[in-house]
N, C-alpha and C positions, 0 to 999 in steps of 0.2 A: 706253596705249590703242590701242584696237585699230583695223582698218583703216577702219571706217567712224562713226569717232571717239565710240564711245563708249567705256566705262571697264570695265574686266574686273576684278574683287576672287574672290579664292582663297582658300582651307583649309580643313582638316576636310571636305573632302569635302561643301563646298560653295561655289556661285558664286553671284554677281551680275553682272548686264551693267547698266549706268545710263547714259542718257545725259547728255552735255557738263554741265547743269546740276545732274547726282545724280538725275533723274526717272526715272521708269519709266511708260512707258505702253503697255505690253502687246500690242505688234508681235510679228507671225510671220514665218516662214520663215529665209532662212539664217541670221539673226542677233537672235533674239527677245531682247527685255530683261525684264528680272525676279529676281527671286530662286528660285533652283533647289537642289533636294536629294532626291538617290531620285528621279532621272528624272522630277522634276514640279516646275511653277512654283507656286512658295507665296506670290509678291508679283505681279502684275499689272499693280497700277496705285500708284503712289505721285507725285504730282504736288501741288507746292506754288504756291501765291499767297501775294501780299504784300500787303495794301490792295487786293485783292479783282484784283488783276490777275497776268501770269506775270512775273517779276520779270528783271531784265537779269544777265546773265552776265557779271558784271567779269571772272575768273579760271576757265574751264572747268574742268570736273573733273579732275583728274589723281591719278594712282596716287604715295600716299608711298609704300608699302611694299606688297606682293603683295595684302595685304588691306584695306588702307586708301586711300582716296582724298577728297580737300579740292576745294572749288570757294570761291567770293566771289559772291553774288548781293547785289541791291538792288534796292527799289522804282524806277518808272520817275521819272526827275528831268531837267531840265535845267539848260542852263550858268547861269542865273540860280534858278533854284531845284534846287539837288542834292537827293539824294535823304536823307531825314531822318535814315534810318540803313542799317547795312548788317549784312548776315547771311552768316555763316562757316559754313559746311558742311562738319561731315565726315563721313563716314559708312566704314563698316567689316562685314565677315564675321568670323563663327568657325564652330564647329559648329553647322549648321542655327540659325544665329543673324543677323540682323543689325539693326545699331543704328546710330543717328544724334543726331550731336551738333551741334543749330542755337542758336549766339552770336550775339546781336544785339546789337549797340553803336552808342549812339545818336549822329550826328554834330553836333549841336544844342546850344546849354547849357540849353534849357527842355527839362520832360519832353516825350516824346511817347507814345501808346501804338500800338503794331504789331500791324494784325491779321492772323497768321499761318493759312492754311488750307489744310490737306493731306488730299486726295484717296485713299480707299488699296481694292485691292479685291485677292482672290485667285482666281482663276479653275481653280486645279490641274490646269492642263493638263498631258495628257501630253507628254514631249517630242516623241515620234511623229509625234502629231496636230502641233503648231507647226512642225517642217518638211515637214510633206506640203503641198504644191502644192495638190490640188484635193479631196484624198480627205478626205471624211468619216467619222467614225467612231461609228457611235450608243451612246449612253451610257442604254438604258433604266433609267427608275427613279431617274436619276444624282439628288440634292438639296443645292442648295447655300443654305446659312442664312448670315447675320450676325445676332450679337447683340451689345448694346451692355453694356458690362462698368463697374467704378465708375473706373477708368482705362484704358480704350479698346476694344478691338476683340476677339471671336473670331470668324472665319471658319472653316466648319464645311461639310465635304464627304463625303457618304455614298451611296452606290450597293451594296447588297446588303451585304457583307461588309468592302465596303472602306468607311474612314474616314481622314480625312486632316484637318489642322487647321492654321490659323496664328493664333496670338493677337500681339496687339499691347499694350503695354503703355506707357504716358507720362507722363512730371515733366516738369510738373505734368499734374493731367489735363487734359482739356477743356473748354473753356467748355461746348462744343454740339457734338455728333454728331448729322447728318441724313443724308439721304438725296441722293446727289449727282446734280443735275439735269441734267450732261451728260455723264456717264457713260455708255458702249454694255451695262453691265451692270446689275441692279437689286441687286444685292449691293453693291453700291459704296457709302460712307459719307465726308460728308466731315466731317472735324475743325478744330473752331476754337477759339484761343484769342487772347485779349485781352491784349498784354503790356505790360506799362506799364516805360520806361525813364527812370529821371532824367536829367537834364543831363548829357549825356557820359557816363551810365550804362551798363548793359548787363543782358540778362538772357539764360536760355537753357534751352532745352528739350533733351529726354532721349528719345527714342524706343526702344524695343527690339521689333523683330518674329522671331519664334521661331516655326518649322517643326516641323511636328508628323506626319511623312510615314507614311502606312500601313505597319506591320510594325518601323519603328525603335524600338531602344530606347530607352527614357524618357530615358535619360541617354547618350549618344553617345561613347565614346570618344576622345579625340584617339592619330591614330599617335605612336609613340615618336618622340623625335630622333632621327635617324641620323647615326652620325659624317662627318664631312665628310676626305676624304682626298683631295686634289687635289695634282697635282705642281707639281715649282718646276724653275727659278724662272719667276715669271711672265711670260705671255705671252699671244698672243690664245688660243692653244690652249687654256689653262690656265684664261683668263677665261670661256672657253664652258665650258669641263667644269664650272667652279664654277655658272654658271649654270644647266648641268643639273643638278647635283645639287640644285640650288635648285628647280627643277621638279619634278626626281621628290618632293621633299618635299611640294611642294603638293597632287601626282595622287598622292599615298599614301591607299590606304582601307582602311578596316576590310574583313575577308571570314572566313569560319570553316575552318578547317582539316582535313586529313578526319580525325581523331579528334576532332574537334569543337570544337577550340581557336581562340583567336582570332588571329588572323594580318594581315600590317601587306603590301599588294598594293600595285603598280603601275598605277593605271587608264590606260586608253588618251589621254583628252585631254579639252579643254574646248573648246565647248560641247559637244557631242552624246556624247561614249564616258567618262564620268567614271564607269566602272565595272570590274570585271575585264573583260577580253579573253584569250583563248586566245594566240595568234599577235603579239598585241601586247607581253602581257606578257611572254609566255617570250622573245619578242627584247630586250624593254628589261634582262629579268634576265640575259639572256647579256651584254648589252652590261658591266653592272655587273658581273659576276662578280667582278674583279679586285679592284674597290675594296670592293662590299659585296653576299656570297655569301650574307646572308642573307637578302636578296630572293628571291633566287634560292630558297631554301627554301621560304620563305612563298609562292611563285607555284606552286612544282610542290605544296604540302600544299592548296592551295586549290581547284586544278584538278584534284588526286584526289578531293576531294570530291564534285567536278561532273563525274566522269566517266560516260559515260552507260553506264546499266545494260540498257536493256530498247530497245523500236522503238518510234518515234512518228513517224510519217511528218510529221506539223503542224513539228514542231521538228527534225525529223533527228537526234535523238537514234537512237545505236546501240550495243551494248555495244562497250563499251573505247573509245568514240571520245572526246577531248577537247574540251571544249565551246568553240564560238568567241566566245561573248558571253554577260553575265547582265544582265538587267535586273529592276528592284523597280516598274517603273511599271505604273499604273492599266491599260492597254491588253493586255501581258502579263501579269497577273494572269488577265485575262477570256478570256485568249487571243484578242485579236482582233487581235494580231502574236504572232510565232513567238519574241520574243526571249526569253521571259521565263527558259529556258536555249535557246540555240540553239546548234546542233553542225554548222551549215553551211561546214565549214572541211576541208579536204583537206589542210592543211599543220598545224595544232597537235598531231595526234597525231603526228605522225615528231618533231616539235620538241622537246616534253615529253621525248621520249627523249633528246634530244640535250643538253637543260639537264641531266637526270636525269644522263649521267654526266657532262658537263661540269663541274657543280658536285663531285663526287666528284673529278675530275680536279684542280682547282682547290683544293678545300680538304686533301683528303688524308684525308676523314671520308667512310667509307662508311655510316655509319648511317642517313641520309636514303635513300640508295640501297634498302639492305636492308628500311628502315623501307615502301617504296613496291614492293616486289619485284614482288606480285602485280598492282600498279596497271599498271606496266610490263609485265610480261605481258599483261595484255589489251588495254595500247594496241597490241602485236606484233599478237596475235590481229586485230585491227582492221586495221589493215593487210593482211594475208593474205586476207582475210575481205572484209567490207564494204567495206575500202577500195579493192581492187581488184587487190592483186597475185597471188594464185593465179590469177583469171581471166582477168585483161587484162594481166597481167605487169607492170602499173604502179599508180600509186596513182590514181587517178581519179574526179572528180566529176563529175554529171548536176544542168543545170542547176535551179536550185529556184524552182518561178514566184510562191510565194508568199516567199521569201526575196531569197535571193542568187543572183543568175544566173553568176557566176564566185565560185570559193569560193578560191580563193586567194589573195595579199595585192592580188594586182589585180583586187580584187571589182566594181568598177563594169561596166555592162550595155558591152559591145564590147572592153573591155580584152583579152581574147585572140584577136587577130584576126591574119589573112591580111595580106599584103603589100598586096592591094587593099584592106582596110574590112573585109571579111567577119566576122561573128563566130564562133568555130570553134561546133560544135554536139557533143554531148556523147554520150559518156561522153570527159570531156577529160582528157587526161595533161599536163600543165602541165610543162616542164622543171623550176624550182625544185623542187618537190616532191618527183620523183625525185630528186634529191640530197639533200633533205632523208634521204627513207626509206633512202636508201645509209648515209649516215651514221648516221642511227639504227641502223641495222641491227648497223654496226659496231661502233659506241659498247655499243649493248645486248649482246653478243656477250662485250665485255672486260669489262662487269659479272657476266653470268652466271660468265666463269671467273675471275673476280678473288673478288666478294664473296660471288656465289649458291652457287658449285663446283659448276655444273651446265656441265658440258662437252659433251654431245650437245645441250644447248642450244643452248650457243654455236657449237659447227660445224654444226649447222642453221643460224643465223642466219649466221652467216661466206661460208656456200655460196650461202647466198639474195643476199646483197650483192655476191658475184663475177659469179653470174647476174644480176642486175640493171644493175650496173655495165656487162658487156658488153653487154647487150641496146642498156641506154642510148646507147654509141656506135655501133653499127652502126646503130640507127633514128630518133634523132634527129640525129646532126652532117649541115650540108646542104656539101654537096662545094663545091659552084660559091661560096656564098657565104663556104666556110671557118669556119662558123660555126654555131652550134646552133639547132634548131628552136626557136621560144618553146612551141609546145605539138605532140600530137599528134589531131586529132579524131578521132570517134567514128568514122570509117571508117580509123585509121592513116594517114592524111594528115598532113604537116608541116606546121604552120601557121607561116607563112616571113618573118612580119615580124620584124624585127630588135629586139630586146628586151633591155633592162637583165638580164630575167633571167639569161641567161647566165654574169652575173657571179657570183650564188649559187652557180654549179656548183663556182667557185675555193674557195670557202669551206669546200661539203663534200665536195669531192675526188673525186664522181665521175668527172672528167673527168681523163685521165691529163698528166703533166706539161706535155708539149709542144705538147697541144690549148690545155691550161688558158690557159698562155703566151699565145699567139698570140691570143685571147680578150680575154684580160687589157689585151694591145696595141690590141685591134681598139675596146677600149671608150674609150678614150685620143683616138678619133679627133675632127678636129671633127664630127662629125655624130651623133656622141654625145656627148662633152664638149663642155659649153655653156660653158666659163670657171669658172662656178660650181661646177658636179658635171653630172655622167652622167646624161642624160636617160632617162626609162621606153622609148622611141624614140627610135631614131634619124633623125634630122632628113632629109627627102625622100622620107620614104615616103608617099603617097598618104592614111594616116589620121593622121599626125603632124599633132596641134595645141597648141603653145605652152600652151595654156591647159585643156587636157583634165586632167582629173582624172589617168589613166593610160596617156593616148598621147602625149603630151610633155611634161609638166610634168616635176620633177627632184624625187626625194623623199631627206630625209638619212641616214634609215635604210637605204634599197636602196643608197644610197654605201657605209655604214659596212660594211653585207655584205660588199659589194665589197671594198671596201681590206682587209681581215681574209684576205678571198682571195688579194689579190693579193700582200700577206706573206705570205703560205703561202707563194708560188711564187717569190719575192726579186723581186717587181718593186717596188723600190727606187723608182725616178724613178716611176714611176706613183702610190703610193703619196702620196708628197709631195705629186704636181697635186692629187692629187683633196683632201689634206687642208687644202692652202693656197687653193682653190678657196671649201670647204665654211668652213673657218675665215672667210674674208672676208666671205661671205656671211653668216655668224652676227654678225659686226662692226659692219654695218649693222642689226642689230636687237635692237640692245642685249645683243649674245653669246647671243642666245637663238636657237635655229635653227629656224624656222616646221616644221610639217610636210609642206611642199611648198612650191616655188617653180615659177613659170614655167620655159620652157623655151626664153628669148630668152638670143640668146650675149650675154656678158659683154663684146663690145666693143659692142654696141647700147646701153647703158646704165649710169652711173654705178654705180649699186646694184642689186641680183636685183629682178627686178619680181616684187610676190605675186602668191601664188593669189589669189584672191576668197576663197576659202571654205574655208581653210584653219584648222585646228585651233591655237591657240597657249594654253597652252603643251600639247605634244603627249609623249609618256614616251619614243616610241622615237627621235624628234628630239631629243629633251632628251639620252639618249644616246649617240646617236650620237659625239659627240666622245669621249667615255670609248672605243668603239672604236676610234677615229681614234688614239687615244694607245697602246691596245693593241699596235695594229698596226704601231706607230713602234717601240715596243719587240721585240718581235719581231726585227726585220730588227737592229736593234741588237743584241739578245743571243739568238746562235743557238740 
């Protein structure tokens, strides 16, 4: 059950948000309800009435598994005239399909006739228009139609070459199909059944809605089951790892690899990001490496297939750049939003190189790194050219007015700020991206030397990495704070807010060992560490807000990267402290780590305060406990 008491079902790249009675009312905003596939809503209304009125909910909808839910409803009744029958409602999702099984049980000794009415509609709304507050996206010539079939309905939407459908099949077929009188859209239909129930007898109604999104294969294939390799003995960290692996399975989607092959990759999260993401999928795959190295191979192949090849200002595409996100929705198709393939990320490209080498290092198999050698070289070229290493000495990004203002992992507006709260102006060199770039150069030099047999290229990359490390220490380090700056702005000024990004520098190795250990200890001071996790911004600064997306909240994946860095530098106590806090937070969420939690101190509440718009499940949060496990093992085994 989600925070707003809706139930969420997910399986095979399909998800549904349902009300407490199992219904769908077509809401918008931060938590829209409906049936969703490939960035579109394929059911926007699914409302049941019994005997002409809304039923009473005896047992609200609750998930039985990740993809099934059940609730119990009755017609209205009184103490002296209890309901004549009870409706047991069970719903589920699979690949592109929503099914409902209604079982009506007569509570009386004599026969009764139940009048069941279901109002159904499909608005085919794009996720981007559903979450937009006041923005309207015109859809010239968009045409919605509803057709009655022998056993249900067909909802059809066309706009130029765009064609999406939802079919509804009913067993038994409805007795009547009429236009819904109280529905906000003329395409809605009311289906009516008159079901006879013998004395203490029952009747059943089966409903199957199938989404047919634009551009999807006729028969979508399910992702193959992934092996489970969870640690022993069973403890809270183990349970959190198990839940995380199960969530990765829920978030696994099909993609196309670099040679046109089918691959299965982790999508970022539900509800907004059930799609391939550069940064998110790369870090998720990195956290999974010791447990599921095949995920990294699939992610690298899919991202190589979408690597930038040309210049496109609208989408941010540049030759060699790794994509930030891909989208399949209507607005992306017609370029009303830039996210069909959007490249507005400064860090996905170096992280691609980091993961490519890490996969080789973990598996001992260099075939993938050889296969993707030219893609890796193009990624390196992007870092030196359009990425900014040659011109600025750092990887930089410029705010994208039509896309993302900030293009590191803290990509909300205002996240890269000075201590007074002012947003840094571009071209911005954010700190952790320089660490990723350094690590990418070092690791790619090893690939060039060991697998590609190109020593001059390896020497060039090692030299560039050393130069970047020296310059970074000189220009980012803030002596008074004894801490690295969050970023350098376009004028070279240190963006002086104290932020968790510094912890990523321990993981990448760009800081010398002594500075790294001082940063690691500083991140465990009370203004940073809430008791549950390390905050994105240290408390007490002017821009700090515990319910801000990136200016005071705490992110499990951010903490996981930091913990890997703490382990790298032998900070055992700090690793244990952060691990205990995160696992304790997970235990309060059924061992599922949310995408983000509020920054309130652990002493203030018995449970972590949820961030109100957090995705759940979310891939890099799901795999964060696997990184914690890896960090613990690195300390135990030198």
